[in-house]
N, C-alpha and C positions, 0 to 999 in steps of 0.2 A: 450518777457519778458522785454528786455531793453526799448522798446518803451512804454510799459504800466507801467514800474517800478514795476514789480511784480516778485516773485520767479519763477525760471525756471520750477519748478515742478508744478506750478499752470497752466502752459500752456500745453494743452493736445490735442490729436487728430488732430495735424496739418497736412496739406497736401498742395501740390502745383502741379497742373496739367498743362502741356503745351498744348495749343490748336493750332488753325490754325496760319499759318504765314501770316503777313499783311505787306503792304508797309509802309515805314516811309516818313515823309515830308523831304524836303531838309535839314532843320535845324536839325531835329532829326537824319537824316542820318549822318550829320557831327559829331554829338555828339556820336552816336552809333558806327560809323566806318563801318557800313554796311547798305544796303538799306531796310532791312526787320527786323522784330522782331516777337516774338510769343505772343499771348494772353494767359496770365496766370490766373488760378483760384486758389486763395489762401484762405485757411480757417483754422479754429481751434476752440478750446473751452478754456475758462478760468474757472478753478475750484475755485470758489469764496466762501468764508464764507457767510452765508445768510445775515449777517449785512452789508457786503461790496458789495454785488451783485448789488444793486441799483446804487452805485457810479461808478462801473466798466462799466456799459452800455454806458454812455456818453463818457467815455474815449475810448472805443472800436469804437464808432462812429467817433472819430476824426482821426483814423488811416490813411484815405486817404488824410486828409487835412494838407498839410505841413506848413500851417500858424499857426497851433496849436502846443503846445509843444509835444504832443503825435505823431502827424503826422510828425513833423520835425525830431524827433528821429527815427521814422520808416524809412523815406526816407534816412536819413543819414546812417543808418545801412544797408539798402538794396543796396545802390550804390557800396560799396566795394565788396559785395558778388556776383554781376552780372555785365556783361559788360555794360548794358544799362537799365535804368528804365524810362519809360514814365509816362503816366497818371495812376492814381490809383482811383478806385471808389468803393463804396459799392454796392454789387449785391442784398443785402436786408438789412433791418434795423437790427442791432444786437438784439438778443433775449435773454431773461432770461428764463431758463427752470428749475424749482425747482424739487427736489427729484429725481435726476438722479445719475446713477452709476459713481462714480469718482475713484473707486478702486475695483479690483477683483483679488483674489489670485487663479490663475488657476492651481497652482501646488499642491493644497490641502496639505495633510500632508506628512511627511516622514515616511518611515518604519524603526522602531527602530532596527529590526534585521539586517539592513544593516550597522550598526555601528560595526566595527570590532576592538576589543581591541587588544593591543599589549603588549608583555612582558611576561616573564616566570611566573610572579606572577598573571597574569590576569585570571579571572574566570567569563567570561561573562560581561555584562554591566548593568547599572541601567536604561537603556532606555526603555520607554514603547513601546508597539507594534505600536502605532500611535503617531507621534510627530507633533505638530502644528508648524507653522512658528515661528522661533526664539527660540524654546524650546531647552534646553541643557540637556545633560546627560554625564555620564563618564563610564570608565572601572570599574569593580568591582574587588578589589584586595583580593586574598586569605588570605594574611597576615593581612588584616584589615587596611592596610595603605591607605592613600588618593591617588587616582590616579593623575598622572600628566596630565594636559590638559583636555579639554572637547570636546564633540561632539556638533554640533549645526545644526538645521534644517534650511536651507536657500533655498528658491525657489524650494522646493520639493526634495532637495538633502542633504544628511548628509555630513557636512564639518568638517574639523580639525581632530585631532587625540587625543586619550586618552590612556595612558600607565601605566601599573603596571610593572616597569622595572625589578624587581628581581635583578639579578646581572648585568643587562645591564646599559648603561649610557644614560642619557637623557639631551638634551640641551633645555633650556626654553627661551622664549622671547615673544615679542609682535607681533601680526599679524594684518594686514589690509586686510579685505575681500572685494572682489568686484564681481559683477555678471552682465553681459551684455546680451542683446538680440540683435541679428543681423540677417540680411538676406544675404546669400552668396551662392556661387556655391557648396561649401563643407566646411568641417572642415579642417583647416591646421593640419599637424602633431604636436603633443604636444611639441616636442623639438623646432620646428620652432615657435610655438605660444609663448613659453617661451622667445625665443630670441626677437620676435616682441614686447612683453610687456616690456621687459627690455630696449629695444631701445626707445620705446615710453615714458617710465617713467624716462629714464636716470638713471637707477640703475644697479648694478651688476646683472648678470644673475642668480646667486645663491640666490639673494634676492627674486626672483619670484618663488613661490612654489605652489604645489597642483593645477597646471593648468588643466583645462578640457575644452572640447568642445563637446557638444552633439547636433547632428542633430535631431531636434524634429519632424518636419513634412515638407512636401512640401507645398509651398504657391505660388499662382499665382503672376506674375509680371505685372506691368503696361506696356503699349505699349513701352514707352520710355526705361524702364529698360529691357524689353524683347529684344529690339534691342541691347542694350549694352551687355546683358548676352548671346545672341545668342540662347536663349530658353525661353519658356513661363513661366517656374517655377524655383524656387530656394529653398534652404533649410532655414527654420527658425532655427537659432542656439542659444544655450545657452552657453555662454562663461564665465568662472570664474577662480578665482585663489586667491592666498594669497601673501602678501608682508611681508617678515620677517623684523622686524625693532626693534630698541630700542624705548623706550617711547618717547623720544624727536623727533626721526625721524618719528614716526607714525603720529604725528600731521601735518607734512609736506606732508606725502604721501597721506593722506585722500583727500585733494583737488585735487591732481594730478590724483588719481584714478577716482575721480568724473568727470574729464575732458576728460576721454578716449572716451566718446561717442560724444564729441563736436569737430568737425573737424575744428572749428574756433580757437581753443586753440592750443598751441604748442604740448601738449601731444596728443590731439585728432587728429591733423593733421599728426603727425608721426605715430600714430596707424593706421589711415585710409590708409596712403600711403603704409605702410609695408604690411598691409592685402591685399591691391589691387595688390601689387607686387607678393604676394604669391598665390593668387587665380584668377580665370578667371573673377569672378564678385563679387563685394561687394556692397550691398545696404545700407539701413539705419542701424545705430547702436544706441542703446538706453540703458540707465541704467535700468536693471530689478529690482535691489535693490540698494538703496543708500549705498555706501561703509561705512563700520563701523570698529571700532577698538576693537580688542579682546586681552586684556593683559594676561600674564602668560599662554602661549600656547606652545605646543611641537614644537620646530623648527627642531630638529633632534633626531633620536633614533638609537643608536648603538646596534643593536640586538646582544645578547651574545649567539648565537646558539652554542651548543656543538656538538662534533663529537664523534662517537663510535670508540674507539681505536682499537677494533677488526677488523675494516675495513682496517687497515694499514697492507699491505701484504709485508713482507720482501722478497727480491730477492737474489739469489746466493746460491752456494753449501755450503758456510761457514755460512749461516744465521741460527740462532736458535731463531726464534721469534723476538719480538720487545720489546723496553722499554716503549711503549706507555701505558698510564693509560687507564682504561676502559672507562672513560669519559674525553675527551680533551676539554679544554676551547678554545674559539675563539682566534686564533693567536698563540696558543701553538705549539711546535714542539716536535718530538721524532724521533727515528731512529731504524734501524735493530740492533739486537744483533749478534755479530760474535763469533762463537765457538772458533776461534783461538785467541780471545782477542783483535784483531785489531779494529780500529775505522771504522765504516761503512761509505760508500760513500753516500753523500746526506742525506736528512732528509724529514720526513713527516711534513705537515703543516695543521692545522685545519683552514679552511677558509669558512665562510658562511655555516657552518654545514656539510661540505664535507672534507674528508681527501684527501689532494692533494700531488703531487710530489711522488718521489720514493726514497727508501733507500736500498742499496745493500751491501752485504758481498760477493764479487765476487768469492772467492776461486780461481779456475783456469780459470774463465771466464774473459771477458774483459769489462771495464767500461770507458765511455767517460763522462767527466764533463764539465759544462759550465754554462752560465747565463740563467735564465728563467724570463719571464714576465707573471704574472698570472692575470686573470680577471674573474669576475662573473657578469652575467647580469640577471635581472629579466624581463620577457616579458609576454605578453598576446597573445596567438596564438591558432590556431585550433589543432595543434599537434606538436610533436618534429620531426625535420628532423633526418635522420639516422646519426650516428657518422661520417661516411665517407662523407656524403653530407654536414654536418655541417663543417667538416674540410676544404672542398673545398670552402664553402661560406666564411669562415673566412680568408682563404688564399687570396681569390679574393678581399675581402673588405680591407684587410691590405696591399695588394700587396706584399706578401712574398711567399717564396717557400712552397708548401704544406707539405714537409718533416719537416719543422720547427714548424708546428702546431701539438701539441701533447696533450694527456690527455683530449681530448674534451668530454663533456658529456652534456646531456639535460634530465632533469627530469620534468615530467608533473604532475600537480595536477588539477583535474577537478574543475571548478567553479560551484557554485550552479546555478540553472536556472535563478534566479533573477540577479545574478552577471554576468552571461553569456549574458543575454539580455542587461544589462547595458553596457557590453563591446562591444556589437554590433554583436555578432555571437553566435548562439545557442550551438555550441560545443567548445566555448572558454575555454582555460585552462591557468593556470599560469605556466610558464616555468622557470626553473633555468638552465641557460646555462653558461658553463665555459670551461676553457682550459688554456694551457700555450704555450708560443711561445719561442723557443730557439733563443737567440740573443747574439751578441757580446757585451761586456761591453760598448764599445764606442758608440754603436747604441741604447743602452737600453732606454735612455731618449726620443729619437725620437719615439721609438716604444710605450712607455707608453702614449705619447700624442695621437698617433693613436688609441690605445685601448680605451682611454677616450672618443673618438669621436664616438665609435660604436653605441651608442643609438641615436645620433643626426643626423637625416636625412638631415639636412641643410648643413652638412659638406660632403666632397667627400667620406670619409671613411664610415660615417653613411649612406649616400645615396646608396653606393654600397652594404652595408650590408642589408639595408631595401629592396632594389630591388631584391637581390638574395633570401632573405627569403620569400618575397611575391610571387615570381615565384615558390618557392619550396613547399609552404604550401597553404592550402585552405583559410586561413585568418591569417593576421599578424597585431597585434595592437600595443600598446605602448611598449617601451623598456626603461629600466633604469639600471644604475650601482648599484649593491648591495654593492660594496665597491670600493674604488679607486684602479686602477691597481697597482700591486706590482712588484718590481724588486727584485729577489732572486738570489744571486750569488752562485757559487760552487754547482750546483745541477746535478743530473744524467740526461744526455741528451741521453745516449745510453748504453745498456747492452746486451751482447751476452753470452749465455751459451757455455761452451766448450764441446768437445766430447772426449771419451776415444778411442785412436787409436786401442786398443785391441778389440773393438766392431766390427771392420771391418773384416769380414770373407771372405777370397778369395775362389773362386770356380775354379774347373777344375783339372784334373789329373796332370797338369804341374805346379800348383801353389806351391810356396815355401814361404809362409808368405806374408807380405805387406811391403811397404815402408812408412807406416803411422807413424807419430810421436806419442809419448805416450799421449800427450794432443793436440787435434786439436782445433783450434779456428774457429769461425763462418766463413763459406765460404771456409775453407781450403779443398783441395782435395788431394787424394793419390790413390794408386792402388796396385793390386796384383803384386808380383815379380814372375817371371817365371823361372823354372829350365832350365839350359843349357843342350843341348843334345850332350854329349861328344862323344857318339858312332857315331853320324853323323857329328861330328866336327862343331857343330853350337853354336853360342853364344845365350844367353837367349833372347827369343822373348819379344816384348812389349805386355803388358796385354790389353785385350779388356775392355773398360769402366773404370770408376773411382768411388771412394767413395767420398762423400762430407759431411762435418759437417754442419748441419742446425738445429738451435734451440736446441742444446744439443743432437742431435741424428744423428748417422752415417746413411746416406741414399745411395741408388743405389747399384750396384754390379760391381765387377771387376773379370775377368776370364782369366785364362791361360789354355786353352783347351788341354787335353792330346790326345794321338793318338787314344785312344778308345772312347773319348768323342764325343758327337754329335756336330753339327755345332753351331756357335755363330752368332746370328742375332743382328745387331746394328741398332739404329734409334734414333730419338729425344724423349726426355722426358721433360714434364712440371712438376716441383716439387714444392709443396706448403706446408706450415704449418700454421694453424690458431690457435689462442688462444682465449678463451672466457669463459663464465660462462653459465652453463646449469644445469638442474636437474639430468641428467644422460647421459651416453654415448650410442649411438646406437651400435648394433652389427656390426662387420666388413662387413658382407654380406649386411645388410641393408644400411650401410653407402656407400658401393660401388654402390648399386642401386640408392641411393639418388643423389650421385655425377654424375652418368651417365645420369640420367633423367634431372638434373639441367643443366648440360653442353651440353645436346643434343648429347651425344656420345654413342657408343656401350659399354656395360659393359666389353667386352673382352679387351678393351684398358685401363681400370682403374685398377691400380695395387697398391700394397703396402699400402693400406688404413689402417689407425689406428685411434683410439680415446682413449686417455689415461686420466683417471680421476686424478685430482690433489687434493689439499687440499680443505677442506670445507671453505666457505666464507660467511660472512653476506651480504645479499642483501640490496640494497637501498630500501627506503620505496615504491617507485613506482614499482620496480621489485618484491618486496615481495607481493604487492597486485596482480600483474599479475601472479606470480607463485603460490600463495596460500601457500607459505612456507617462513619462515624467512631466510633460508639459501639455497645456491646452491653449486656447486663444480666447480673448475677450470677445464677446459678440453683443451686438445691439440689434434687437428685434423689434419691429413696430408694424403698425397697420391701422386701418380704419374699417369700422363696421357701419353699414348704412341700414339701421333697423327701421321698421315702421314706428310711428309715434307711440303706439300703445305698447310696443315691445322694447322700447329704448331702455327703460330703467332695468328690466330683466337682463338685457344683454350687458349693460354696464356692470351689474353685479357679477355676472359670469366672467367678464374680462378682468375684474379685480381679483378673481380666484386663479388666474392663469399660472402665477408662479408658486402657488401653494399646493404642494403635493398631498397635503392632508385632506384636500377637497377632491370630489370626483372630477371636476373640471381640470384642476391642476395635475392630478394623477394621469388623466388621459393625455394632456398636453405633453407632460414629461415623457411618458411611455412612447408616444408617437415620435417625438424628437429623438429620443434615445435609439429607437429602432432604425431611424433614418441616418443619423450622423455618428452613432457609435458611443458617444459619451456626452452627457449634459450634467454639469455641476449645479451650483446654485443659480437661481433666477430671482430677480427682484424688479419691481417697478422703479423706473428712473424718475417718474412723476406720477401722481395719482391719475388714473384713467379719467378722461374728460368726456362729458356728454355735451356736445355743442349743437345748438339748434340753428336753423336757417343757413345751412351750409350747402355748397354746390354738390349735388349727387350725380346729375346728368347735364352735359353741355355738348351740343353738336357744333363743332368748329366749321366755319365756312372755308372751303378750299377754292382759291382763285382759279377761274377758267372753267368751272363746272356749272355756273349759273346760266340759265337760258333767259335772254332779255325778253321781257313781255311789254308790248306797247301800252301806253296809257289808255285808260278806258275812254270811250267816246263821250261819256257823260262828264268828262273832266270839267272842272270849274274854270280852267284856264281859257282865255279868250281864243276862239277858233280862228285859224288862218287858212282853212281849206285843206290843211294837211291831213286831218283825220279822215275827210272824205276821200282823199287820194289813197290813203292806206286801205280803206274799205274797197275801193274800186280795184286796186291792185290785187287784193286778196281774192276778190270774186273772179278775176281773170286767171290768176295763177293756180288756184285750187284745181279746176278741171284739168288744166294742162299737166299738172304734177300727177294726178291720178291716171291720166292716159299714158304717160311715160312709164309709170310703174307697171301698168297692165301689159305693155309691150315687152318689158324686161322679163316679166314672169313667164309669158308665153314662149319667148326665145329660150329661156333656161329649160323649160319642160321639154321642148322639142330636142334640144341638144342632149339632154339626159337620156331621152328615149333612144336616140340614134346610137349612142355609145354603149347601150346595155347597162347603164348605171355604174360603169367601172370608174372608180375614183382615180385610178392610175392615169386615165386619159383626160382627166379634167383638172385644170389648174384652179383649185378651190380658192387660193389666195386672190387670184385675179377676179374670180366671180365675186 
């Protein structure tokens, strides 16, 4: 283009093929710095207006002749681009070929139904079913207002956004759109591509918006490129994006965006270098569409998603509902109402359409307060990881303790087939992922920075998150922040229900109440108190086993066995309590069978199982679709396993996995519950499962009136009064008499039975 003094877009179909290596003369060797060079074949086409075509032919003929202005400019421009340039000659006379294709839009039209309007006031779009290149349309507003921003069809893809905001906020400004075609080994991650474009154009990263990279098809590589790539083919990519700018800045950004495909310009050089550093192979890059300026477009949209106040569940014995309105606005807070009139601990927060955090009126329970950092991500993936799996992934990515990651959730909404295909996976879904991390106030700022990096796979945090999610799911696509991470101080970081000590019922004939306090806190233990045996001059014995307060319920047994009681067997117990949401509770018998089958143990060692239904709760949209019901109930599930000592640790590990559907144990448990009750939502441990040793596993309680008195032995150390001899004499006399009477009765019965022919109808069995 420089040599011919024509516009760059007039030069088309250019190629350069390196042929065989040839030796150079001594003079050329000194110039080149090496003894050989390659024979190049260079060609191309000039798209000339019909009136100018005849003038361009002689100019093209002058390209090899450096004595002409055209040839001089060509040689001067080639020298800086290559190490050495020798002779140049025409391989054929330049040709003029009329009526040829100089442009073809292979992207055809855009599908209007892929334009997705945003905002509470939106009601479809004005887009036709098929949109031709460059056509615009907009959201249709229910209120009759004019939508903010427009959609536009560019290179077969709907670009930009259109919003009927309703109560939401919209930020407007100018945009510069660009679209590139490239050949490379793959698409870079979108966050990385955004960073590459920002570096190349020397703009802030948040100026670069709406980036995309689509792998269109596999294309064969030349021999030279195949050697560089290490394979015979690469992907033809379509890369695009938008630059947010003010009107004055847009004019400066247009030529910069136009230079992205030209590696001889500073912008193109930085772009090519960054792409080459990110990918195994990068081939030619070209402008698929000339960059253009679109004024008055949507730069940002602050969705005003509301929350259902009914999903805020107050905790604690003193709680009496909440002060949350039926519909909560984005960012609004509310709290539990306390019957005692005190202020609740913590608050609920409406964030990205979900009620977050906890509020507690503890009553006699215990509450821990601290700071929380909240985040919400939007992602495209094949499915949601389980809550426990997601918790581990986030802890690994953020390099924090798993116990500090709480309130995690993932809600999936299936994409349409077209959108799933566009995303790159047939089962792709849009995920909303969120959670909160407990943090010291001093470390909150550093944690917020880490949370902000979760979607960016070019950062250490984002790379760990992407790697862990990719290994856990069938497919993982793009990730973005739905809002900036938030620091919220003075929130509930822990809450434990208390137990009533009077619920601890001691066992055994020697029991004399318990030493349990009136109110027991989480994890507190106590035991039965045993009577002293004054007649034997003994002090009170220690009880067998202990009671323990777990999740508001007194568990296990404590025994002071009496003289007439059976033996007490002690062993290890694994104790657990799960909380969750389901459509109903299974029966104790069924739950016991489910637990035994899930854990691979005998039913005989599964004891104390229970499932207690709690209050009715509104289900999330995803869970409501799965359950076929708008509501579910809170359930508390618990039990005890009595393993042999050698098996105790293994059983404990299995019990820990019960709520985790990413494990075999958790998957079996969830499937069994689901098949029995119809719907099971999330499950979580209400306390870490406990392995408690020296607990009561078997105790046979004495039932009054069933014991046969046995006389003291003759060899008793007590001084004899002749009574023992009397007992013996009476026994010697009574025994033969009793045997004789039994023999008479048997003989009478046999005779009677024979006389009646054995007919039961004529014999009063009850009397016999």
